[in-house]
Gaussian input, Z-matrix of N, CA and C with variables (Angstrom, degrees):
# hf/3-21g

backbone

0 1
 N
 C     1     B1
 C     2     B2     1     A1
 N     3     B3     2     A2     1     D1
 C     4     B4     3     A3     2     D2
 C     5     B5     4     A4     3     D3
 N     6     B6     5     A5     4     D4
 C     7     B7     6     A6     5     D5
 C     8     B8     7     A7     6     D6
 N     9     B9     8     A8     7     D7
 C    10    B10     9     A9     8     D8
 C    11    B11    10    A10     9     D9
 N    12    B12    11    A11    10    D10
 C    13    B13    12    A12    11    D11
 C    14    B14    13    A13    12    D12
 N    15    B15    14    A14    13    D13
 C    16    B16    15    A15    14    D14
 C    17    B17    16    A16    15    D15
 N    18    B18    17    A17    16    D16
 C    19    B19    18    A18    17    D17
 C    20    B20    19    A19    18    D18
 N    21    B21    20    A20    19    D19
 C    22    B22    21    A21    20    D20
 C    23    B23    22    A22    21    D21
 N    24    B24    23    A23    22    D22
 C    25    B25    24    A24    23    D23
 C    26    B26    25    A25    24    D24
 N    27    B27    26    A26    25    D25
 C    28    B28    27    A27    26    D26
 C    29    B29    28    A28    27    D27
 N    30    B30    29    A29    28    D28
 C    31    B31    30    A30    29    D29
 C    32    B32    31    A31    30    D30
 N    33    B33    32    A32    31    D31
 C    34    B34    33    A33    32    D32
 C    35    B35    34    A34    33    D33
 N    36    B36    35    A35    34    D34
 C    37    B37    36    A36    35    D35
 C    38    B38    37    A37    36    D36
 N    39    B39    38    A38    37    D37
 C    40    B40    39    A39    38    D38
 C    41    B41    40    A40    39    D39
 N    42    B42    41    A41    40    D40
 C    43    B43    42    A42    41    D41
 C    44    B44    43    A43    42    D42
 N    45    B45    44    A44    43    D43
 C    46    B46    45    A45    44    D44
 C    47    B47    46    A46    45    D45
 N    48    B48    47    A47    46    D46
 C    49    B49    48    A48    47    D47
 C    50    B50    49    A49    48    D48
 N    51    B51    50    A50    49    D49
 C    52    B52    51    A51    50    D50
 C    53    B53    52    A52    51    D51
 N    54    B54    53    A53    52    D52
 C    55    B55    54    A54    53    D53
 C    56    B56    55    A55    54    D54
 N    57    B57    56    A56    55    D55
 C    58    B58    57    A57    56    D56
 C    59    B59    58    A58    57    D57
 N    60    B60    59    A59    58    D58
 C    61    B61    60    A60    59    D59
 C    62    B62    61    A61    60    D60
 N    63    B63    62    A62    61    D61
 C    64    B64    63    A63    62    D62
 C    65    B65    64    A64    63    D63
 N    66    B66    65    A65    64    D64
 C    67    B67    66    A66    65    D65
 C    68    B68    67    A67    66    D66
 N    69    B69    68    A68    67    D67
 C    70    B70    69    A69    68    D68
 C    71    B71    70    A70    69    D69
 N    72    B72    71    A71    70    D70
 C    73    B73    72    A72    71    D71
 C    74    B74    73    A73    72    D72
 N    75    B75    74    A74    73    D73
 C    76    B76    75    A75    74    D74
 C    77    B77    76    A76    75    D75
 N    78    B78    77    A77    76    D76
 C    79    B79    78    A78    77    D77
 C    80    B80    79    A79    78    D78
 N    81    B81    80    A80    79    D79
 C    82    B82    81    A81    80    D80
 C    83    B83    82    A82    81    D81
 N    84    B84    83    A83    82    D82
 C    85    B85    84    A84    83    D83
 C    86    B86    85    A85    84    D84
 N    87    B87    86    A86    85    D85
 C    88    B88    87    A87    86    D86
 C    89    B89    88    A88    87    D87
 N    90    B90    89    A89    88    D88
 C    91    B91    90    A90    89    D89
 C    92    B92    91    A91    90    D90
 N    93    B93    92    A92    91    D91
 C    94    B94    93    A93    92    D92
 C    95    B95    94    A94    93    D93
 N    96    B96    95    A95    94    D94
 C    97    B97    96    A96    95    D95
 C    98    B98    97    A97    96    D96
 N    99    B99    98    A98    97    D97
 C   100   B100    99    A99    98    D98
 C   101   B101   100   A100    99    D99
 N   102   B102   101   A101   100   D100
 C   103   B103   102   A102   101   D101
 C   104   B104   103   A103   102   D102
 N   105   B105   104   A104   103   D103
 C   106   B106   105   A105   104   D104
 C   107   B107   106   A106   105   D105
 N   108   B108   107   A107   106   D106
 C   109   B109   108   A108   107   D107
 C   110   B110   109   A109   108   D108
 N   111   B111   110   A110   109   D109
 C   112   B112   111   A111   110   D110
 C   113   B113   112   A112   111   D111
 N   114   B114   113   A113   112   D112
 C   115   B115   114   A114   113   D113
 C   116   B116   115   A115   114   D114
 N   117   B117   116   A116   115   D115
 C   118   B118   117   A117   116   D116
 C   119   B119   118   A118   117   D117
 N   120   B120   119   A119   118   D118
 C   121   B121   120   A120   119   D119
 C   122   B122   121   A121   120   D120
 N   123   B123   122   A122   121   D121
 C   124   B124   123   A123   122   D122
 C   125   B125   124   A124   123   D123
 N   126   B126   125   A125   124   D124
 C   127   B127   126   A126   125   D125
 C   128   B128   127   A127   126   D126
 N   129   B129   128   A128   127   D127
 C   130   B130   129   A129   128   D128
 C   131   B131   130   A130   129   D129
 N   132   B132   131   A131   130   D130
 C   133   B133   132   A132   131   D131
 C   134   B134   133   A133   132   D132
 N   135   B135   134   A134   133   D133
 C   136   B136   135   A135   134   D134
 C   137   B137   136   A136   135   D135
 N   138   B138   137   A137   136   D136
 C   139   B139   138   A138   137   D137
 C   140   B140   139   A139   138   D138
 N   141   B141   140   A140   139   D139
 C   142   B142   141   A141   140   D140
 C   143   B143   142   A142   141   D141
 N   144   B144   143   A143   142   D142
 C   145   B145   144   A144   143   D143
 C   146   B146   145   A145   144   D144
 N   147   B147   146   A146   145   D145
 C   148   B148   147   A147   146   D146
 C   149   B149   148   A148   147   D147
 N   150   B150   149   A149   148   D148
 C   151   B151   150   A150   149   D149
 C   152   B152   151   A151   150   D150
 N   153   B153   152   A152   151   D151
 C   154   B154   153   A153   152   D152
 C   155   B155   154   A154   153   D153
 N   156   B156   155   A155   154   D154
 C   157   B157   156   A156   155   D155
 C   158   B158   157   A157   156   D156
 N   159   B159   158   A158   157   D157
 C   160   B160   159   A159   158   D158
 C   161   B161   160   A160   159   D159
 N   162   B162   161   A161   160   D160
 C   163   B163   162   A162   161   D161
 C   164   B164   163   A163   162   D162
 N   165   B165   164   A164   163   D163
 C   166   B166   165   A165   164   D164
 C   167   B167   166   A166   165   D165
 N   168   B168   167   A167   166   D166
 C   169   B169   168   A168   167   D167
 C   170   B170   169   A169   168   D168
 N   171   B171   170   A170   169   D169
 C   172   B172   171   A171   170   D170
 C   173   B173   172   A172   171   D171
 N   174   B174   173   A173   172   D172
 C   175   B175   174   A174   173   D173
 C   176   B176   175   A175   174   D174
 N   177   B177   176   A176   175   D175
 C   178   B178   177   A177   176   D176
 C   179   B179   178   A178   177   D177
 N   180   B180   179   A179   178   D178
 C   181   B181   180   A180   179   D179
 C   182   B182   181   A181   180   D180
 N   183   B183   182   A182   181   D181
 C   184   B184   183   A183   182   D182
 C   185   B185   184   A184   183   D183
 N   186   B186   185   A185   184   D184
 C   187   B187   186   A186   185   D185
 C   188   B188   187   A187   186   D186
 N   189   B189   188   A188   187   D187
 C   190   B190   189   A189   188   D188
 C   191   B191   190   A190   189   D189
 N   192   B192   191   A191   190   D190
 C   193   B193   192   A192   191   D191
 C   194   B194   193   A193   192   D192
 N   195   B195   194   A194   193   D193
 C   196   B196   195   A195   194   D194
 C   197   B197   196   A196   195   D195
 N   198   B198   197   A197   196   D196
 C   199   B199   198   A198   197   D197
 C   200   B200   199   A199   198   D198
 N   201   B201   200   A200   199   D199
 C   202   B202   201   A201   200   D200
 C   203   B203   202   A202   201   D201
 N   204   B204   203   A203   202   D202
 C   205   B205   204   A204   203   D203
 C   206   B206   205   A205   204   D204
 N   207   B207   206   A206   205   D205
 C   208   B208   207   A207   206   D206
 C   209   B209   208   A208   207   D207
 N   210   B210   209   A209   208   D208
 C   211   B211   210   A210   209   D209
 C   212   B212   211   A211   210   D210
 N   213   B213   212   A212   211   D211
 C   214   B214   213   A213   212   D212
 C   215   B215   214   A214   213   D213
 N   216   B216   215   A215   214   D214
 C   217   B217   216   A216   215   D215
 C   218   B218   217   A217   216   D216
 N   219   B219   218   A218   217   D217
 C   220   B220   219   A219   218   D218
 C   221   B221   220   A220   219   D219
 N   222   B222   221   A221   220   D220
 C   223   B223   222   A222   221   D221
 C   224   B224   223   A223   222   D222
 N   225   B225   224   A224   223   D223
 C   226   B226   225   A225   224   D224
 C   227   B227   226   A226   225   D225
 N   228   B228   227   A227   226   D226
 C   229   B229   228   A228   227   D227
 C   230   B230   229   A229   228   D228
 N   231   B231   230   A230   229   D229
 C   232   B232   231   A231   230   D230
 C   233   B233   232   A232   231   D231
 N   234   B234   233   A233   232   D232
 C   235   B235   234   A234   233   D233
 C   236   B236   235   A235   234   D234
 N   237   B237   236   A236   235   D235
 C   238   B238   237   A237   236   D236
 C   239   B239   238   A238   237   D237
 N   240   B240   239   A239   238   D238
 C   241   B241   240   A240   239   D239
 C   242   B242   241   A241   240   D240
 N   243   B243   242   A242   241   D241
 C   244   B244   243   A243   242   D242
 C   245   B245   244   A244   243   D243
 N   246   B246   245   A245   244   D244
 C   247   B247   246   A246   245   D245
 C   248   B248   247   A247   246   D246
 N   249   B249   248   A248   247   D247
 C   250   B250   249   A249   248   D248
 C   251   B251   250   A250   249   D249
 N   252   B252   251   A251   250   D250
 C   253   B253   252   A252   251   D251
 C   254   B254   253   A253   252   D252
 N   255   B255   254   A254   253   D253
 C   256   B256   255   A255   254   D254
 C   257   B257   256   A256   255   D255

   B1=1.4369
   B2=1.5242
   B3=1.2973
   B4=1.4569
   B5=1.5253
   B6=1.2999
   B7=1.4550
   B8=1.5268
   B9=1.3181
   B10=1.4661
   B11=1.5258
   B12=1.3061
   B13=1.4588
   B14=1.5193
   B15=1.3094
   B16=1.4564
   B17=1.5232
   B18=1.3194
   B19=1.4668
   B20=1.5177
   B21=1.3240
   B22=1.4629
   B23=1.5263
   B24=1.3237
   B25=1.4716
   B26=1.5266
   B27=1.3185
   B28=1.4693
   B29=1.5338
   B30=1.3299
   B31=1.4641
   B32=1.5234
   B33=1.3385
   B34=1.4611
   B35=1.5287
   B36=1.3201
   B37=1.4638
   B38=1.5229
   B39=1.3306
   B40=1.4566
   B41=1.5343
   B42=1.3291
   B43=1.4586
   B44=1.5299
   B45=1.3061
   B46=1.4652
   B47=1.5257
   B48=1.3200
   B49=1.4654
   B50=1.5251
   B51=1.3165
   B52=1.4694
   B53=1.5265
   B54=1.3543
   B55=1.4687
   B56=1.5291
   B57=1.3269
   B58=1.4677
   B59=1.5297
   B60=1.3255
   B61=1.4676
   B62=1.5298
   B63=1.3201
   B64=1.4628
   B65=1.5217
   B66=1.3189
   B67=1.4630
   B68=1.5230
   B69=1.3193
   B70=1.4621
   B71=1.5253
   B72=1.3311
   B73=1.4662
   B74=1.5231
   B75=1.3240
   B76=1.4629
   B77=1.5259
   B78=1.3194
   B79=1.4668
   B80=1.5253
   B81=1.3248
   B82=1.4631
   B83=1.5312
   B84=1.3286
   B85=1.4629
   B86=1.5252
   B87=1.3348
   B88=1.4674
   B89=1.5241
   B90=1.3267
   B91=1.4711
   B92=1.5257
   B93=1.3143
   B94=1.4665
   B95=1.5167
   B96=1.3437
   B97=1.4664
   B98=1.5246
   B99=1.3248
   B100=1.4642
   B101=1.5278
   B102=1.3239
   B103=1.4632
   B104=1.5235
   B105=1.3322
   B106=1.4620
   B107=1.5271
   B108=1.3430
   B109=1.4625
   B110=1.5249
   B111=1.3184
   B112=1.4589
   B113=1.5264
   B114=1.3381
   B115=1.4720
   B116=1.5238
   B117=1.3208
   B118=1.4595
   B119=1.5241
   B120=1.2980
   B121=1.4589
   B122=1.5125
   B123=1.3253
   B124=1.4694
   B125=1.5258
   B126=1.3279
   B127=1.4603
   B128=1.5083
   B129=1.3215
   B130=1.4529
   B131=1.5207
   B132=1.3140
   B133=1.4510
   B134=1.5258
   B135=1.3163
   B136=1.4587
   B137=1.5250
   B138=1.3098
   B139=1.4426
   B140=1.5107
   B141=1.3244
   B142=1.4613
   B143=1.5207
   B144=1.3060
   B145=1.4641
   B146=1.5269
   B147=1.2976
   B148=1.4628
   B149=1.5191
   B150=1.3170
   B151=1.4520
   B152=1.5100
   B153=1.3287
   B154=1.4599
   B155=1.5078
   B156=1.3432
   B157=1.4577
   B158=1.5198
   B159=1.2992
   B160=1.4587
   B161=1.5105
   B162=1.3336
   B163=1.4622
   B164=1.5252
   B165=1.3367
   B166=1.4598
   B167=1.5191
   B168=1.3334
   B169=1.4570
   B170=1.5234
   B171=1.3117
   B172=1.4565
   B173=1.5241
   B174=1.3276
   B175=1.4514
   B176=1.5233
   B177=1.3131
   B178=1.4594
   B179=1.5205
   B180=1.3288
   B181=1.4570
   B182=1.5208
   B183=1.3317
   B184=1.4599
   B185=1.5215
   B186=1.3291
   B187=1.4538
   B188=1.5259
   B189=1.3187
   B190=1.4620
   B191=1.5189
   B192=1.3138
   B193=1.4616
   B194=1.5256
   B195=1.3194
   B196=1.4608
   B197=1.5228
   B198=1.3331
   B199=1.4629
   B200=1.5294
   B201=1.3425
   B202=1.4612
   B203=1.5270
   B204=1.3328
   B205=1.4678
   B206=1.5312
   B207=1.3327
   B208=1.4555
   B209=1.5201
   B210=1.3297
   B211=1.4608
   B212=1.5227
   B213=1.3322
   B214=1.4534
   B215=1.5274
   B216=1.3186
   B217=1.4643
   B218=1.5192
   B219=1.3203
   B220=1.4563
   B221=1.5196
   B222=1.3269
   B223=1.4582
   B224=1.5198
   B225=1.3175
   B226=1.4598
   B227=1.5085
   B228=1.3264
   B229=1.4585
   B230=1.5071
   B231=1.3202
   B232=1.4582
   B233=1.5211
   B234=1.3033
   B235=1.4612
   B236=1.5132
   B237=1.3355
   B238=1.4572
   B239=1.5218
   B240=1.3448
   B241=1.4579
   B242=1.5304
   B243=1.3030
   B244=1.4549
   B245=1.5255
   B246=1.3103
   B247=1.4696
   B248=1.5275
   B249=1.2934
   B250=1.4658
   B251=1.5111
   B252=1.3135
   B253=1.4569
   B254=1.5165
   B255=1.2985
   B256=1.4818
   B257=1.5082
   A1=108.16
   A2=116.83
   A3=121.88
   A4=110.45
   A5=115.38
   A6=122.46
   A7=108.84
   A8=116.28
   A9=119.03
   A10=107.93
   A11=116.10
   A12=122.05
   A13=110.08
   A14=115.16
   A15=121.67
   A16=107.15
   A17=116.31
   A18=120.81
   A19=108.11
   A20=115.72
   A21=121.32
   A22=109.88
   A23=115.37
   A24=120.88
   A25=111.13
   A26=116.74
   A27=120.86
   A28=110.82
   A29=116.86
   A30=120.71
   A31=110.85
   A32=117.36
   A33=120.77
   A34=110.54
   A35=116.56
   A36=120.61
   A37=110.94
   A38=116.58
   A39=120.47
   A40=110.41
   A41=116.75
   A42=121.43
   A43=110.82
   A44=117.47
   A45=121.41
   A46=112.18
   A47=117.78
   A48=122.02
   A49=112.93
   A50=117.33
   A51=122.31
   A52=108.80
   A53=118.54
   A54=120.80
   A55=112.45
   A56=115.93
   A57=122.88
   A58=113.32
   A59=117.97
   A60=118.95
   A61=111.42
   A62=117.65
   A63=120.86
   A64=110.95
   A65=116.87
   A66=120.69
   A67=110.81
   A68=117.06
   A69=120.64
   A70=111.69
   A71=117.41
   A72=120.54
   A73=110.78
   A74=116.12
   A75=120.29
   A76=110.31
   A77=116.91
   A78=121.01
   A79=110.54
   A80=116.96
   A81=120.66
   A82=110.79
   A83=117.23
   A84=121.11
   A85=111.16
   A86=116.83
   A87=120.63
   A88=110.25
   A89=117.44
   A90=120.02
   A91=111.75
   A92=117.52
   A93=119.98
   A94=111.60
   A95=116.96
   A96=120.18
   A97=111.68
   A98=117.53
   A99=120.53
   A100=110.90
   A101=117.44
   A102=121.33
   A103=112.41
   A104=115.77
   A105=121.02
   A106=107.56
   A107=118.17
   A108=119.87
   A109=114.46
   A110=117.97
   A111=121.37
   A112=109.58
   A113=117.43
   A114=119.77
   A115=110.77
   A116=116.53
   A117=119.24
   A118=108.36
   A119=115.52
   A120=120.62
   A121=114.14
   A122=117.97
   A123=118.55
   A124=107.95
   A125=115.71
   A126=119.76
   A127=110.10
   A128=115.01
   A129=121.68
   A130=107.89
   A131=117.43
   A132=121.37
   A133=109.41
   A134=115.99
   A135=119.97
   A136=109.56
   A137=115.23
   A138=120.34
   A139=115.89
   A140=118.30
   A141=121.14
   A142=109.63
   A143=116.28
   A144=121.93
   A145=109.78
   A146=116.37
   A147=120.83
   A148=109.07
   A149=114.46
   A150=123.22
   A151=108.73
   A152=116.77
   A153=120.16
   A154=110.14
   A155=114.69
   A156=120.93
   A157=107.35
   A158=115.08
   A159=121.80
   A160=109.17
   A161=115.03
   A162=121.44
   A163=104.80
   A164=115.80
   A165=120.10
   A166=109.20
   A167=116.89
   A168=121.77
   A169=112.44
   A170=117.34
   A171=121.65
   A172=110.57
   A173=115.31
   A174=121.82
   A175=109.39
   A176=115.47
   A177=122.59
   A178=106.19
   A179=116.77
   A180=121.86
   A181=107.66
   A182=115.37
   A183=119.87
   A184=111.48
   A185=114.56
   A186=122.47
   A187=108.18
   A188=116.22
   A189=121.84
   A190=108.28
   A191=115.68
   A192=121.67
   A193=106.91
   A194=115.93
   A195=121.69
   A196=113.29
   A197=117.80
   A198=120.32
   A199=111.36
   A200=116.50
   A201=121.04
   A202=112.56
   A203=117.15
   A204=123.09
   A205=110.96
   A206=115.07
   A207=121.52
   A208=110.20
   A209=115.25
   A210=122.10
   A211=106.83
   A212=115.99
   A213=121.92
   A214=108.93
   A215=117.16
   A216=121.78
   A217=106.10
   A218=116.39
   A219=121.21
   A220=112.01
   A221=116.16
   A222=120.34
   A223=110.95
   A224=115.08
   A225=123.34
   A226=106.38
   A227=116.93
   A228=118.23
   A229=113.12
   A230=115.12
   A231=122.07
   A232=109.36
   A233=116.34
   A234=121.17
   A235=113.38
   A236=118.89
   A237=119.82
   A238=112.53
   A239=117.32
   A240=120.25
   A241=113.79
   A242=118.21
   A243=121.98
   A244=112.86
   A245=118.57
   A246=120.34
   A247=112.30
   A248=118.91
   A249=121.52
   A250=111.16
   A251=117.71
   A252=121.90
   A253=112.62
   A254=116.69
   A255=120.30
   A256=110.43
   D1=110.15
   D2=-177.28
   D3=-93.63
   D4=138.24
   D5=176.04
   D6=-85.91
   D7=152.77
   D8=172.70
   D9=-89.86
   D10=152.08
   D11=-177.83
   D12=-109.12
   D13=138.95
   D14=175.25
   D15=-133.12
   D16=118.92
   D17=-178.40
   D18=-105.74
   D19=119.43
   D20=179.97
   D21=-63.17
   D22=152.59
   D23=-178.66
   D24=-58.31
   D25=-40.19
   D26=179.52
   D27=-60.81
   D28=-42.24
   D29=179.52
   D30=-66.17
   D31=-36.32
   D32=177.46
   D33=-63.04
   D34=-41.70
   D35=179.13
   D36=-65.64
   D37=-39.01
   D38=179.44
   D39=-67.17
   D40=-38.59
   D41=179.23
   D42=-65.28
   D43=-36.60
   D44=-178.95
   D45=-64.88
   D46=-24.19
   D47=-179.04
   D48=-83.39
   D49=-10.87
   D50=-177.54
   D51=-84.27
   D52=143.03
   D53=177.82
   D54=-54.29
   D55=145.14
   D56=-171.52
   D57=-57.10
   D58=-40.97
   D59=-177.54
   D60=-65.99
   D61=-31.41
   D62=178.54
   D63=-83.40
   D64=-27.18
   D65=176.56
   D66=-58.79
   D67=-42.32
   D68=-177.60
   D69=-61.98
   D70=-39.55
   D71=178.67
   D72=-67.23
   D73=-39.38
   D74=179.78
   D75=-67.02
   D76=-43.83
   D77=179.36
   D78=-61.71
   D79=-41.47
   D80=178.09
   D81=-62.51
   D82=-41.10
   D83=179.18
   D84=-65.67
   D85=-36.76
   D86=178.38
   D87=-65.41
   D88=-43.82
   D89=178.70
   D90=-64.50
   D91=-31.43
   D92=177.32
   D93=-67.48
   D94=-27.03
   D95=178.26
   D96=-62.60
   D97=-28.45
   D98=179.99
   D99=-61.91
   D100=-33.65
   D101=179.02
   D102=-88.90
   D103=-39.33
   D104=-178.28
   D105=-129.81
   D106=93.33
   D107=-175.59
   D108=-69.47
   D109=-19.79
   D110=178.33
   D111=-126.50
   D112=72.84
   D113=-178.73
   D114=-69.86
   D115=164.70
   D116=177.43
   D117=-62.75
   D118=137.90
   D119=-178.06
   D120=95.42
   D121=-10.28
   D122=177.33
   D123=-74.99
   D124=151.19
   D125=-179.21
   D126=-133.68
   D127=144.13
   D128=175.21
   D129=-78.78
   D130=133.33
   D131=177.43
   D132=-82.48
   D133=143.40
   D134=178.44
   D135=-81.22
   D136=143.10
   D137=175.89
   D138=88.26
   D139=-3.35
   D140=177.65
   D141=-159.47
   D142=164.44
   D143=-179.05
   D144=-89.68
   D145=63.96
   D146=-179.39
   D147=-135.77
   D148=159.66
   D149=179.64
   D150=-124.31
   D151=164.16
   D152=175.01
   D153=-138.87
   D154=147.78
   D155=171.37
   D156=-123.11
   D157=153.29
   D158=177.55
   D159=-98.98
   D160=137.80
   D161=172.96
   D162=-135.21
   D163=88.28
   D164=-174.38
   D165=65.97
   D166=-127.90
   D167=178.64
   D168=-87.26
   D169=3.60
   D170=-176.82
   D171=-107.12
   D172=154.82
   D173=179.53
   D174=-124.74
   D175=141.90
   D176=174.95
   D177=-115.64
   D178=119.87
   D179=-179.88
   D180=-105.16
   D181=130.01
   D182=-174.82
   D183=-145.78
   D184=159.40
   D185=175.24
   D186=-117.74
   D187=146.17
   D188=179.85
   D189=-114.98
   D190=128.14
   D191=175.98
   D192=-112.72
   D193=96.19
   D194=-174.28
   D195=-64.64
   D196=-34.82
   D197=-177.62
   D198=-63.59
   D199=-38.48
   D200=-178.30
   D201=-99.29
   D202=0.21
   D203=-177.95
   D204=52.93
   D205=51.15
   D206=-177.97
   D207=-129.32
   D208=141.38
   D209=173.92
   D210=-115.24
   D211=125.82
   D212=178.73
   D213=-104.21
   D214=117.00
   D215=175.73
   D216=-83.55
   D217=117.13
   D218=-173.66
   D219=-94.82
   D220=-50.05
   D221=-177.11
   D222=-143.94
   D223=151.35
   D224=175.96
   D225=-137.91
   D226=131.02
   D227=179.09
   D228=-173.59
   D229=173.83
   D230=177.93
   D231=-68.33
   D232=147.61
   D233=-173.96
   D234=-60.62
   D235=-30.31
   D236=-178.23
   D237=-78.69
   D238=-13.79
   D239=-177.07
   D240=-113.11
   D241=-26.96
   D242=-168.26
   D243=-64.33
   D244=-38.25
   D245=-175.27
   D246=-81.04
   D247=-15.22
   D248=178.44
   D249=-72.59
   D250=-26.52
   D251=-175.86
   D252=-83.41
   D253=-17.62
   D254=-174.44
   D255=-84.85

């Protein structure tokens, strides 16, 4: 059962600022979420209904809506900056 992916406009803009070689790894990790929404190493964020995965020094923050089988990519960024915005 594959989930559909929805990437917020803000996350798309953040992804565009990341170097191209790292973008490809992040994009691949996002597509893998469609098959496995909670891969090993993912963590639930405290204070909100969101999860995060690590892709090198970058983090992808997403929400899962099980009823609609949809994953919303909320934010993408470097580990030292991503948690300051939340």
